[in-house]
N, C-alpha and C positions, 0 to 999 in steps of 0.2 A: 605577492604583496601589492596592494592597490595604491598607486601614486595620489598625492593629495592635489588633486585637480578637480574643478567643478564645471559642469556641463549642464545647462538647463534647456530642456526641450523648447521652451518659449522662445530661446534666443535663436533656435534654428527654424523658427516659423511654424511651430506646433499650435493648433487652434483648439481651444477647449470648448467642445460642445458634443452632442451625441449623434451628429449628422455628418461632419466634416471629416472623412477619414484621412489620417496623417500618413499617406504612404510614402511621401517624400521627407517630411520633416524628422520623424523618428528615426528611420534608417540613416539620415544625414547626420543625426546627433551621435548615434552609435559609431558611424564612421569617423566623426572627429574624435571620440574616445579611443578608438583604435588607433588612429594615426598618431595620437599624442602619447602612445604607450600606455594608455589606462587612465583611469580617474572615476568620478563619481557622476552618474547622469541622474539628474533631478527631474522628477515628474511633480509639479507642484499640485496643490488642490484644484480640482476641476475634473471634467470628464474629457478623456482624449481616446477617440476612436482610431483603431489601427488594424492593420491586417498582420500577417506573419512577420516576425522579427527574429534576426539573427544576432545574438549577444557576443561580446568579444571578451578576450582575456583581460585579467587585470582591471575589471570593471565592476562597479557597484551600481545596479540599477535601483535607485532610492525612491520610494513612493512616499510623498509627504502625507500627513494626516489629511483626509479629505480627498486624495487623489484616486481616480479610477482610471485604469488602463482598460478600456471598453474593446473587447476583441470583436472584430466584425463578424455578424452572423450571415453574411452574404456568401454562400457555398462557392461562389464563381470566384471569389477572392484568392482561394486556396488552390496552388498547383497540384495536379493529381498526377500520382505516378502509378506504376503497375502494383505496388504494394498499399496504396492509399494516399489520403490527403496530407499535404504538409502540416506540421505541428505548429502551433502558435509563437511560443517563445522557444528558441533552439540555441544550442551551442554544442559543438563537437571538438574534442581534443584540445579543449580550453583549460586555463589554470587561473586560479585567484579570481573566481567569479563569485558575485554576491548579489542577492536581491534582498532589500531590507526595507524598514519603514512601517508606518501604519496605514498605508494606503491599500487598494483593493485591485485585484486583476479578475475581470468578469468576463468569463468565457462565453456568455450569452447562448448557452447551448440548446436552448428549446427547439430552434430550427433544426439543429442537428438530430436531436433526439426523434423529432417527428419524422425526419427523412429516413432514419433508422427503422423506426416503427412501421413505415410504409414498404421497406425493403431491408429485412434483415440480412440480406446477402450483401449489403452496402460495404465497401471497401473501408478500410481502417480510418475511423474519423480522426480529427486532430487531438493530440494531447495538449493540454494548456501550456505546461512547461516540460520540455524534453531535453535533457542534457546527456550527452553520450560521450564516455570515455574522458571524463573531465577530472581534474584534481583540484583539490583546495576550494570546496564549494560551500558557501554559507547561505542559507535562506532563513531569515529571521523576522518575525513580527508581522508579516502581510497577511492579508486575506485572500483566498482563492475561492472562486465560486462558479458554479454552472459550467464546467468544462464540457466541450463537446463529447469527450471521452474521458481518459484517465486525467487527473489534475497535475500531479507532479511526479515525474519519471526521471530520477537520476540513474541512468542505466550503464553499468560497467564503470561507475566512478569510485574515487578513493578520497579519504579525508573529507567527509561531508558531515555538516552541521545544520539540522533543521530544528529551529527552536521557535517556540511561541507562535507558530503559524496556525491559522484557522482556515479549515476548508469545508465547504458546504454545497450541497446539491440536493434537490428532492430526493426522497427515500425510492421513488419509483423511477428515478432516471437512469437509463441504461448505461452500464459499464463505466460509471463515473468514479472509478477508484481514487482514493485520497492520495496516497503516496505509495509508489512501486518502485523501491529501490533495488539495486543490484550493484555488486562490487564489494569493497572493503573499508572498514574503519568508519563507522557512522555513529553519530549521536542524534537520535530524534527525541526531542524533550520538550514538555509542556504544550503540545499540540492538541486542538480540539478538531475532531474530523466526523462529519455528519453527512453521509453520502448515500448513493444508491447502490453501492457495490462494496468491495473490499475497503475497509477504513486505511489499513496498510496491507500490502501484499509483497512479501520479500520474494523476489524472483531471481534465483541464480540463472546464469546463462548456461548455454548448452555444454561449454566447455570450461567455464570460468566458475571458481568457487565464490560464493558470498561468505564473508566472515567478519567477525569482530564487530557486532551491532550492540548498541545499547538504546533501548526504547524505554523512556522513562516518564512518569507523571503526565501521561496522554489520557484523554477523555474521547471515548468512542461512542457515538450516538447514531442510532439506526446503522445502516451498513451491514456488511457481512464478517465484521470481525477483523482480527489481526492474524493474517494468514502467512504461511510458507508455501509457496507454489502458485499457480498449479506446475507440477513437475518439480523435480529436485536433481536434473541430471548433472549439472555442474558441481553439485555438493554444497552443503550449508553447514557451518559450525561457529561455535562461540557466540551464541546469541543470549542477550539478557534482556527480559521483559520485565520491569519492576514499577509498582506504584502506579497502576493504571485502573481506569474504571471503564465499564462497558454497560450501556443502557439501551436495552430493546434492540440489540444487534442480532443477526441471525446465527451468529456463532461468536465465541469469545476466542479461546485458543483454537486455531484452525491449522492443520497441516494436511495439505492435499496433493496428492501425487499419483501416479499411475504407472502400469507397466510401459516399458519402452521410453519412459521419460523419468526414470528413478536414478537416485544417487544416494550418497551417504549424508544423513541428516544426524549431526552429534553435537553434544555439549550445548544444549538449550535449556535455559532456566527461566521459569516464569515464577514471580515472587511478588506477594502482596497486591493481588488482583481483586476487585470487587465488581460483581455482575449482578444486574437487576434485569428481570425479564428477559434474558438472553435465550434464544431458541435451544441452542446447543452449546453449553459452556465449554465443553471440550469435544472438539471434532478432529481426530487424527485418522485419516482414511487412505487406503492405496486404491480407491475406486473413484476417480474423477473424470468426468463431471457426474455420473450417475452411480448411486449405489444399487447393489443387488437386492432382490427381494428377500432372500435368506442367504446365509453363509455356505450353504451347501449347493448353490446354483453354479458355482465356477470350479471347475476341476483344477487341480495343481498344474502349472507349466514349467517349463525348464527355466532355471535361474540364468540370467545374463547379466553383463556389466550395467545394464539399465533397468536392473530390478531394484525397487525402492528398499533401503536398509535404514535402520535407526539405531542409535546408541546414545545413552546418557542424557535423557530428557527428564527434567525435574519440574515438577509443579508443586509450590508450597505457599502457605498462607493465602489461601484463596477462598472466597465465599461466593455463593451463587443462590439467588433467591428468585422464586415464582417462575421457573423454567418450565416449559413443557416437557423436556427431556434432559435428564441429567448429563447426557453426552454419548459419544460414539468413539470406539477405537476398533477399526476394522482392518486388518491385514491381508496379506494374500496367503493362500494355503502353502505355497512353496516357499515363501519367506515371511513368517508372522512378524508382526510389529513387536519389537522387544525393548526392554531397558527403560520403562517409564516408572518414576516414583512420584507418588502423591503423598506430601506430608502436611497435616493440618489443613486439609481441604475439606470444606463443608459445603454440600450442594443440596438444596431443596427443590423438588421438581415433582411434575405430575407423574412421570414414568422414569424408570430406572436407566441405569447406564449399559449399554450393548458393548460387550467386548468379544470380538471373533477373531479367530487366528492371531493370537497374541501369546507372548512368552515374557517372563520375568517383569510382570506388572505388579507393583508392590504399593499397599496403601498403609500408612502410618499416622496414627492419631487423626484419622479422617472418617468422614461419615457422609452418607447419602440418606435423605429423608425423602420418601416417596408417598403420593396420594393413594395410588393403588398399585398391585402387582409387586414383582420382585424388585430389590434394589439394584441387582446385578442380573443381566441376562447374558450368559456365557455360552460360547461354543469354540470348541478347540482352543481354550484358553487356560493359561497357567497364571493364576492370580492369587497373592497372598495378602494377608492383613484386612480381609473384608470384615466388616461388622454392621 
C-alpha cells in the first residue's frame, strides 16, 4: 500500500530542460519518499534529464501529462560492471511499486544503438525499466520510448499489472523488446507496443517457473510478436492471450526454445487474435536462434531434463491475412512438439504451414488458404483435421 503523501521533484531542486542533468534532485526526492515510508513522487509537465535512478518500495512515480523523464544518452553516466551497464530505472526486492500517469520516459537510445552497431560484442546495454524480485507492481498509462535495450523488464516479480502502456521504438532498433516479464500472476492489458524486437517476450528463469498470465486487448505493431522464450528451462504454464491484434510483426504466436534450455510449456491458450501481414502467424520451434535447412539435418539426441516439452496449447478464433507463410511448428526428433489444437483458425498466406517432428496436432473448423504449393508441408508429423 502506498501512503497518501506527495513529493514533487521541483521542491527538491529539479530543473526542467533538456541540458541540466538532475543527478542530485531526482535521487534526493526518491530518498525523501523512502525515508517517509512511501508516497507519490510527482514529475510535473516539462523535460527532466536524469541518469540512472533506484526506486523505493511503497512509491508511485507519477508522470503528469506533458512530463518527460529524459534518460541521459551519455554512456559515461552509466556504471559498468562485468555483466554490462547499469539499467535506467531499477528496483530490487521492493513492494507496492507503481509508475503511473500520462507522461513519457524517453530512453534516448540512438547513441546506444550506434555503439552496438559499431561493436556487436558490446556488453549488456541498459534496460529502460528493470524491476527484480518485486511484488505488487503496477505500471499504468505511461509512454515508454527508445530504450537503449529492453524497455520494461519485471524479472521474477509477482502480482504485476501493466495496463494502458504505450511502448515505441524504430522497427530497426536492436534488441528493443517491449515487455520481458517473468514470475507469476500478471495482467497485461490494453497496451500498444511497436518496437524493434519482441513486442512481449515471456522469459522464465532458469529454475523459476513463470505462470498465471493474462495478456488481453493489446495491439502489436512491427516487432517480433508475442513470444515465450528464448528458452523454457524454468517452465511456463497457465498463460492466456486474448483479444489482441498483430500488424506487420515478424511473428504472431511465437514459442522459441532449444536443447539445453528446455522445460515444460503447458496450458497455453490463444483466443480471438487478429493478424495482418504477419510474416509467421504461428511460430513454435525448438531450434533457436537458427532453424535448420531441412528436418532431416539433425539426428535424434538423448532426452534430458532440459529437453523442451509441450502440453495443452490451444489456438482458437484466430484470423491471419496477407502473410508470406502460414506458420511453422518444428520440434526435435527425440521429443516432437505435441498437444496443439487449432479451432476456428483461418490463415491466408503465400505459402503453407510447415509441421516437422510433431504429434497430436489437431485442426477443427479451421483452414489455410495459400497462393501456391501445399497448404501443409509435413515431415515426421501426426496431424488430424486437415482440409
